[in-house]
C-alpha positions as CSV (number, residue, x, y, z in Angstrom):
1,M,-27.1,13.0,-23.4
2,R,-24.6,11.5,-21.0
3,K,-23.2,13.4,-17.9
4,D,-19.9,11.4,-17.9
5,A,-18.9,11.6,-21.6
6,K,-19.4,13.4,-24.9
7,R,-20.7,11.6,-28.0
8,I,-18.3,11.3,-30.9
9,K,-20.4,11.7,-34.1
10,D,-17.7,11.6,-36.9
11,I,-17.5,7.8,-37.0
12,N,-16.8,6.2,-40.4
13,G,-19.2,3.8,-41.9
14,M,-17.2,0.6,-41.4
15,S,-16.8,1.4,-37.6
16,Q,-20.5,2.0,-37.1
17,I,-21.4,-1.2,-39.0
18,L,-18.9,-3.1,-36.8
19,I,-20.8,-1.7,-33.7
20,D,-24.2,-2.8,-35.2
21,I,-22.9,-6.3,-35.9
22,K,-21.3,-6.5,-32.4
23,P,-23.6,-4.5,-30.2
24,K,-22.1,-5.8,-27.0
25,R,-18.6,-5.0,-25.6
26,S,-18.0,-8.6,-24.9
27,L,-18.5,-9.5,-28.6
28,G,-15.7,-7.0,-29.6
29,E,-13.0,-8.3,-27.1
30,L,-9.5,-8.1,-28.6
31,Y,-6.8,-10.0,-26.7
32,I,-3.1,-8.9,-26.7
33,D,-0.4,-10.8,-25.0
34,Q,2.5,-8.4,-24.8
35,Q,5.9,-8.9,-23.4
36,M,7.5,-5.6,-22.3
37,D,11.3,-5.0,-21.7
38,V,11.3,-3.3,-18.3
39,T,15.0,-3.4,-17.7
40,E,15.3,0.4,-17.6
41,L,12.2,0.6,-15.4
42,V,13.8,-1.9,-12.9
43,K,17.0,0.2,-12.7
44,Y,14.9,3.5,-12.3
45,I,12.7,2.2,-9.5
46,R,15.8,0.8,-7.7
47,N,17.4,4.2,-7.8
48,L,14.2,5.9,-6.6
49,K,13.9,3.5,-3.6
50,K,17.3,4.7,-2.4
51,D,15.5,8.0,-1.5
52,D,11.8,7.0,-1.5
53,N,10.8,3.5,-0.6
54,S,7.1,4.3,-1.2
55,I,7.3,4.1,-5.1
56,T,6.3,0.7,-6.5
57,Y,6.2,-0.9,-9.9
58,F,2.4,-0.8,-9.6
59,H,2.5,3.0,-9.2
60,A,4.8,3.2,-12.3
61,F,2.4,1.0,-14.4
62,M,-0.6,3.1,-13.3
63,T,1.3,6.3,-14.4
64,L,2.3,4.6,-17.6
65,F,-1.3,3.8,-18.5
66,A,-2.5,7.2,-17.6
67,K,0.1,8.8,-19.7
68,V,-0.7,6.6,-22.8
69,I,-4.4,7.2,-22.5
70,A,-3.7,11.0,-22.2
71,N,-1.7,10.8,-25.4
72,R,-3.9,8.3,-27.2
73,P,-7.5,9.7,-26.5
74,L,-9.2,6.9,-28.5
75,L,-8.4,4.6,-25.7
76,N,-10.6,6.7,-23.5
77,R,-13.7,5.9,-25.5
78,F,-16.5,3.5,-25.1
79,V,-19.6,2.3,-26.9
80,A,-23.1,2.5,-25.5
81,N,-26.4,2.0,-27.1
82,H,-24.7,1.8,-30.6
83,H,-23.0,5.3,-30.1
84,V,-19.3,6.1,-29.4
85,Y,-18.4,8.3,-26.5
86,E,-15.3,9.7,-25.0
87,H,-14.9,10.0,-21.2
88,N,-14.9,13.6,-19.9
89,D,-11.9,12.7,-17.7
90,I,-9.3,9.9,-17.3
91,S,-9.7,7.4,-14.5
92,I,-8.0,4.1,-13.8
93,S,-9.5,1.6,-11.5
94,Y,-8.2,-1.4,-9.6
95,V,-9.4,-3.8,-6.8
96,M,-7.7,-3.9,-3.5
97,K,-8.0,-6.2,-0.6
98,V,-8.5,-4.7,2.9
99,A,-6.1,-7.3,4.3
100,L,-3.8,-9.7,2.5
101,N,-5.6,-12.9,3.2
102,D,-8.2,-15.2,1.4
103,K,-11.1,-14.0,3.5
104,S,-10.5,-10.3,3.2
105,Q,-13.0,-8.0,1.6
106,E,-12.3,-6.7,-1.8
107,L,-13.1,-3.1,-2.7
108,M,-13.3,-1.3,-6.0
109,V,-11.2,1.7,-6.2
110,V,-11.3,4.3,-9.0
111,M,-8.4,6.8,-9.3
112,P,-9.1,10.0,-11.1
113,V,-6.2,11.3,-13.1
114,S,-5.6,15.1,-13.4
115,D,-3.6,16.8,-16.2
116,D,-0.8,17.7,-13.8
117,D,-0.5,14.2,-12.3
118,N,2.9,12.3,-12.6
119,L,4.6,9.3,-11.0
120,F,4.9,10.9,-7.5
121,T,1.4,12.4,-7.3
122,I,-0.2,9.1,-8.6
123,S,1.9,7.1,-6.1
124,K,0.7,9.4,-3.3
125,K,-3.0,9.0,-4.4
126,I,-2.8,5.2,-4.4
127,S,-0.9,4.9,-1.1
128,N,-3.2,7.4,0.7
129,K,-6.3,5.5,-0.5
130,V,-5.0,2.1,0.4
131,N,-3.7,3.2,3.8
132,N,-7.0,5.2,4.7
133,I,-9.1,2.0,3.8
134,R,-6.9,-0.3,5.8
135,D,-6.9,2.1,8.7
136,K,-10.7,2.4,8.4
137,K,-10.4,6.2,7.7
138,D,-12.1,5.6,4.4
139,S,-15.0,3.2,4.2
140,G,-14.6,2.6,0.5
141,T,-18.3,3.6,0.1
142,G,-20.1,4.3,-3.2
143,A,-20.7,1.5,-5.6
144,N,-19.3,-1.0,-3.1
145,D,-22.1,-0.4,-0.6
146,A,-24.8,-0.4,-3.3
147,I,-23.5,-3.7,-4.8
148,N,-23.3,-5.4,-1.5
149,F,-26.9,-4.4,-0.8
150,L,-28.1,-5.5,-4.2
151,G,-26.3,-8.8,-4.1
152,K,-28.1,-9.9,-1.0
153,L,-31.6,-9.3,-2.3
154,P,-33.7,-12.3,-3.3
155,N,-33.8,-13.4,-7.0
156,L,-37.3,-12.3,-7.4
157,I,-36.3,-8.7,-6.6
158,R,-32.6,-8.5,-7.6
159,I,-32.8,-9.9,-11.2
160,P,-35.5,-7.5,-12.4
161,L,-33.7,-4.6,-10.7
162,I,-30.4,-5.6,-12.5
163,S,-32.3,-5.7,-15.9
164,L,-33.5,-2.2,-15.1
165,F,-30.0,-1.0,-14.1
166,M,-28.6,-2.5,-17.4
167,F,-31.2,-0.4,-19.3
168,C,-30.3,2.7,-17.4
169,D,-26.6,2.0,-18.0
170,R,-27.0,1.8,-21.8
171,H,-28.7,5.3,-21.8
172,G,-26.4,6.9,-19.2
173,I,-29.0,7.5,-16.5
174,L,-27.8,5.3,-13.7
175,P,-27.9,7.0,-10.2
176,T,-24.5,8.3,-8.9
177,S,-24.5,5.8,-6.0
178,L,-24.0,3.0,-8.5
179,I,-21.3,4.9,-10.5
180,K,-19.2,6.4,-7.8
181,D,-16.1,4.1,-7.2
182,N,-17.4,1.6,-9.7
183,L,-14.5,0.2,-11.6
184,Y,-16.6,-0.5,-14.6
185,Y,-17.1,3.3,-15.0
186,S,-13.4,4.1,-15.5
187,S,-11.1,4.5,-18.5
188,M,-9.2,1.4,-17.8
189,L,-9.2,-1.4,-15.2
190,V,-5.8,-2.7,-14.0
191,S,-5.0,-5.8,-12.1
192,N,-1.5,-6.5,-10.6
193,V,-1.3,-10.3,-10.7
194,G,2.5,-10.1,-10.8
195,S,2.4,-9.5,-7.0
196,L,1.0,-13.0,-6.7
197,H,3.9,-14.4,-8.9
198,C,1.5,-14.9,-11.9
199,N,1.9,-14.0,-15.5
200,G,-0.3,-11.6,-17.3
201,I,-3.7,-13.1,-17.9
202,Y,-6.7,-12.1,-20.0
203,H,-9.7,-10.7,-18.1
204,N,-13.0,-10.3,-20.0
205,V,-14.5,-6.8,-20.4
206,T,-18.1,-6.5,-19.3
207,D,-21.2,-5.3,-21.1
208,F,-22.0,-3.0,-18.1
209,G,-20.5,0.3,-17.6
210,T,-18.1,2.4,-19.7
211,C,-14.6,0.7,-19.3
212,S,-13.3,-0.6,-22.6
213,G,-10.0,-1.9,-21.6
214,I,-8.5,-4.2,-19.0
215,V,-4.8,-4.8,-18.4
216,T,-3.1,-7.3,-16.0
217,I,0.4,-6.8,-15.0
218,G,2.4,-10.0,-14.8
219,E,5.5,-10.8,-12.7
220,I,8.8,-9.1,-13.6
221,K,11.2,-11.8,-14.5
222,E,15.0,-11.7,-14.8
223,V,16.5,-13.2,-18.0
224,K,20.1,-13.5,-19.0
225,V,20.7,-12.4,-22.6
226,K,24.3,-12.8,-23.9
227,N,25.8,-12.2,-20.5
228,E,23.5,-9.2,-20.0
229,T,20.8,-9.2,-17.3
230,K,17.4,-8.2,-18.7
231,Y,14.0,-7.9,-17.2
232,Y,10.7,-8.6,-18.8
233,C,7.0,-8.3,-17.8
234,D,4.0,-9.8,-19.6
235,L,0.9,-7.6,-20.0
236,G,-2.4,-9.2,-20.6
237,I,-4.5,-6.7,-22.5
238,T,-8.2,-7.0,-23.3
239,I,-9.8,-4.1,-25.2
240,D,-12.9,-3.4,-27.1
241,E,-11.8,-3.3,-30.7
242,R,-14.8,-1.1,-31.7
243,I,-13.2,2.0,-30.1
244,S,-10.2,2.1,-32.6
245,D,-8.4,0.2,-35.3
246,G,-5.5,-2.2,-34.9
247,F,-2.9,0.3,-36.1
248,Y,-3.9,2.7,-33.4
249,L,-3.8,0.0,-30.7
250,I,-0.4,-1.3,-31.8
251,K,1.1,2.3,-31.9
252,S,-0.3,2.7,-28.3
253,I,1.6,-0.5,-27.2
254,H,4.8,0.9,-28.9
255,M,4.3,4.1,-26.8
256,M,4.2,2.0,-23.7
257,Q,7.4,0.3,-24.5
258,Y,9.0,3.7,-25.4
259,I,8.1,5.2,-22.0
260,L,9.2,2.0,-20.2
261,S,12.6,2.2,-22.0
262,N,12.7,6.0,-20.9
263,P,11.2,5.8,-17.4
264,K,12.2,9.3,-16.5
265,M,9.3,10.4,-18.6
266,L,7.0,9.1,-15.8
267,E,8.0,12.2,-13.9
268,D,6.5,14.4,-16.6
269,K,2.9,15.5,-16.4
270,V,0.6,12.8,-18.0
271,R,-0.7,15.3,-20.5
272,E,2.7,16.2,-21.7
273,E,3.1,15.0,-25.3
274,V,5.0,11.9,-26.0
275,V,6.6,11.8,-29.5
276,L,7.7,8.4,-30.7
277,P,10.9,8.2,-32.8
278,E,10.4,7.5,-36.5
């Protein structure tokens, strides 16, 4: 019995056998290189910035992912100890640097998503968290402190402890101090490599935690298409194929593109139903 999720018992035989054949999340990695048309999103963000300069593309993508997960609940599942679970809540994680330089500390940040959230509330959540940490009003404690402590222990102590933690992880009995603010205990991990002028890349999922999907956001690029200016962005998506079938994942990507083509939808509550055109 897990505290953070409910077990899904109506799993078909083929899905269960796939889990038994591939008991580790890393064995079920599915890689998707998806180019998204973000032309309408670029126009939308530019118009928003005329009145509110705090909204960024990262905020928009975080809202996008939250909205898709809310509408496609299988994306909020994970496999642990040969069983399928669904997170009780939606949370999206990312790594932030305290300062923008090579030697700066990196902190794990987990952003909880509520049913009433939209682009503006999510933007405020992210901005407040980043500003508070950089202004030292928020220490970024939780899993960050625990991991820093564990990482400095000698091999003789640390390696057996990690094995014990991995066992506790599989059975959902890890202490809260190792789960709080732990990006591997979120619905999705997001990395904005586009801010570093990089295309979307593939990042491996880990066999620790409950996070089944990682998305990297590539750089938004301007392209001339028949005398028309278009904007595209590559997403590097890695997901545990054991949580859903390929049809479900592809339809989820179609939903992403539909929302990006209609970015005003980001102002709606994340739980508001998105109906794809036939």
